N, C-alpha and C positions, 0 to 999 in steps of 0.2 A: 558196503558204501551205499546200496540201494537203500538200505534201512535206515542210515543217516539222512540221506536227502528225503525220504519220506517225512521222517520224524521233524525234520526243520520245517518242510512244506506244511505240516500239521501245527507246529508252533506259531508260524506267520499267519496262518489262517485265524487260529485263535485269537491272536492279538488284532486282526481285522474285525472279528466280529465282537470282541470287546470294545474296539474303539467305535464300531457304530452303534453300538448300544449307549456308549457313553455320552455321543454326541446329542442326542434327545434330551438325556438328564441334564447335560451342562446348560443347553437352550432352556429347559424349564426353570432350572436355578437362575439363570439370568433374568428371565422374566419375572420370577418370582422377587428378586431382589430389588428391579426396577420398579415394580409396583410397590413395594415396602418403602423405598426412596421416595417415590411419588405420594404417597400417602403422609409421610414424615413432613415432607415440604408443605404438603397442603395444609396439614394442622398448624405448622408454623405461621402459615401465610394467613390462616382463618384467625389465629389468636393474636396476630400482629393488627390485623386489618379490620376483623369483622366482629370480634367481641365486644358485644355492646357495655358502653361506660355504665359505672356503678350508678344507683340512683342520687339525683343532687338532695342535697340536706333541704329541708324545710325551711325557708326565710322565717325568721321572728317576725311575729304581728307587729305592726306600727299602729298608734293611735292616731286617728283622724279627729281634731278636735270640733270640725264641722259637720260630724257623720249625719247629724239629725237633719240636715236641711236637703237628704236626699230621699226621707221618708214620703214626703208627698208627693214625689216624683213616681213612687210605686204602686203596687198591689199588694195589700196586706192582707195574708192568708193565715188565719189562726187567731187566737186571742188578742184584741188590741190592746189589752193592758198587761201582757206579757212581760215578765222581768227582763227577759232576754229577746232581743230583736236581731234576727239574723238578716241583712241587706244582702242581697243576691244582684249582682250586674251581670245579665246573660244576653246573650246573642242566640236566637233559635236555630241558626246554621251553624253555629260552633259546636264541633264534636266532642270537645272537651266540656261543654256544659251541658250537653246530653248525657255524657258519663257520669258526672257528678250529681245531677238532680237526683238519682235515687237514695244518694247520702242525706240530702238534706229532708227528704221525705221521712227516712228512717229516724233522723234525730226529731223531726217533729211528732212522730208515732211516739218515740220512745219519751219525750219530756211532756208532751201533751199541752196543758195550758200555760206552761212556762216558757215556752218557746214560740214566736212568732216569725213569721217569715214575710219580707217583704221584697218581692219581685221587681226589679228594675229594669227597663227596655234599654239595652245598649247594642242597638245593631249596627255592626261595623260596616263600614264603607266596602271593605275588600270581599264581602259577602253579597253576592248579586240577590240572594231571596229572603235576606235577614229581614229587612224592613216590611217588604210585603207579609210576612211571617208574623211580625209584630203586630202588624194592622189586623191580620186575621185573628190573632189572639184577643186583641182588643173586642173586635167584634162579636166573638164567642163571649168576652167577658159582659158585655153589655145585655146578654142573656143568662148570667149567672153559670159559664161553663169555661172559666178561665184556666181553672187546672187541670180539667180534662183536655181542653186545647193544647195545653202545655204538654200534657204527657203524649198527646197524638203527634205533635211537630216534632218532639225529639225522637221519638221512636221512627217516625216516616222522614227522617231528613233526606234520605236518598230519592224521595218522591217529589222533593221540590222542583218546579219547574216543568213538570211531567202530568202531575196530578192537579185537577182544580181546588182552590181552596174550599168550595162547596163540599167536594167529597170529605175533605179533611174534617170540616165542621160536623157533616153527618156522622164520622166516625166519633166525634167527640160528643155527640148527643144533642146537638145544636137543634132546637125545635122549629124555630121560624126561620125556615130557609130563605124566603123573600126577602125578610129583613136584613139576614146575613149577608145575602148577595148584593144587596143595596148598600150595606156598609162597606164590603170589602172593594167593592168597584169604586167608591167615592173618590175622588181626588182632593177631599178636604183634609186638612191636618188633624192629626190626633196628639192633643196635647201631652198626653201622658208620655208618649214616645219621645217627644221633643224635650219634655222635661227630663226624662232620663237621660238623654244624651248630653243635656247642658249639664246635669248633675255629675255626670262622668269626667267631664271636662274641668268642672270646678273642684273636684276631690283630684284631679291630675291622675287618675286611673291609667293603666295600660294595657291590659288584658283582662280577656273574659274566659272563665268567669272569675270575677272579683268578689270575695266573700267579706263583710265587715259584721263582726258581733260585736254589738253595743259599743261601735267606734272603733274597734280593733280590726285593722285590715290584714287580711291574708291573701297572699299572692296565689292566684291558681285556688284550686280546689283542696283545703287541709282534708286528710284522711279521717274517717269516722273517729278514731282514737285520738287524733289530735283535737278536733272540732268538742267532742265530747268533754274532754278533759278542760279546755278553755272554758265551755259552759259551767261545769262544775266550780271551777274556781271563781267565775263572774258571780255565780249564784252565792258563794260563800263569801264576796265582797273582797276577792283578791283580783289580781290580774293574770292574764294567761302566762303560760310557762314560757320563758324565753324574751319575755317583753319587759324585764325589770329595767332595762336599759332608757326604755322610753318613759318610765313611770312620771317623769316631771310632767309631761303632756297631760297624762290622764288625771293627775291630781289638780292640775291647772284648770282642768275643765269640770271638776266636781265641788 
């Protein structure tokens, strides 16, 4: 009888030990399953709410018959007799303009005297420092340093309002600091800025940058590949891709 009681006690003790070992394992499994469920739920939420939308297609270019009226409003950079004229409406405080500027520089380097760029000021009223920056660029242009100032302003947009315009000019290599200071502090109107704003209104433009290539308006900044292809087709006497539905306007202007 004692042997039976001892055997039963040993069996119960073994069960208790097994149960005490199983509890931590079960807790660990519960935690692991809970974390896996949270991970799956998080993935679903991220996919449903945080996945960025696919890039929007590039709008087809539209021909503007009156595009040449904007040429006197801008600063021409490059060969004035170039067969391709890229008119750029830009705002120096516009981040998209700053990102797009290198594309235009590469295009000019690639095509040489076949492409000229016409920079037209369009300082948007929503940008506090856009018009003062345009004035600073014009004051630098008076000393032949427009493109240098353009690069400096775009590269240092985050310093607008915290860094004197004279310092920007020094970075751009403007030599006559006294003349620049007098120009940038003047209250007088700068006609080229006003003409740019008026040209943007006359052409009913809506955003910066706006790029017009021999009259064909591209919304935003077309990628290098799109812009290059449009230039190649225009040099060959054709219209840009995607613009055939607007051909009547092009033929009416030629």
